N, C-alpha and C positions, 0 to 999 in steps of 0.2 A: 915946825909948823903943824904937822899932823897931830902931835901930842897936844898942842893947844886946842885944836878942833875937838879932839876926843874928850877934853875936859869940859866942853860945853854940854849943856843939856840937849838930849835928842829933840828933834823937831816935833811940834805939836800941830794937830788939826785945828781948824777954826773953833771947834767945840771945846778945845782945851785938852783933849785926849792926846796921848803920844801917838805919832805915826809908827807903824811897824818899822823897825830898824834892825840892821844886821851888821856884823863885824866884817864879813867878806861877801863878795859878789856871789860866790858859790853857795854860801848859806842862804842868801836871798833867793837865788834861782831854785834851790832845792825846796824852799818853803813854797814858792809860787807853783812848782810842779806837783806838789802834794795833792792828791785827789780830794782831800778833805778841805782844802782852802780854795773853794771855787771862786770866791771873790777876787782872787789874785791870778787866775789863769789868764795867760796872755800878757801879763804885766812884764815890764822890763826892769831889771835891777840897774840902778844908777847910783853913783857916788854923789852924795849931797855936799855942795860947797859950803853950806851953812854949819852943819854939825859934824861932817867928816865920817858919816856912817852911810851904809847902803839902804836905800828905800826901794819900794816897788811902785811903779807908776804905769798907767796906760800909755801906750806909744803916742797917742794924740796929745797927751798932756805935755810930753817932753818936746815934741816937734810940731808946733802949730802948722807949719807948711804941709806936713804929712796929713794932718786932719783935713785941711782944705782940699788937698789932692784927692783924698779918699771920698770926700763928699761929692766931688765933681765926677768921680768914676762911678759911684753907686747911683 
């Protein structure tokens, strides 16, 4: 199953550009923690069910309930 996923093209953004993707969760987390990658600070590494690679996403994008809760707290 995973081999079939990895044969797929990585995910693209609506603009057509590839999303940042990684082979391992550790690789994604290290990239997000790099001080030079400020756009990814606070992002969470997650395994994509579409392409079988790891992407970085904002927590509120991954869990809509979390975003609603945070809006009510702030």
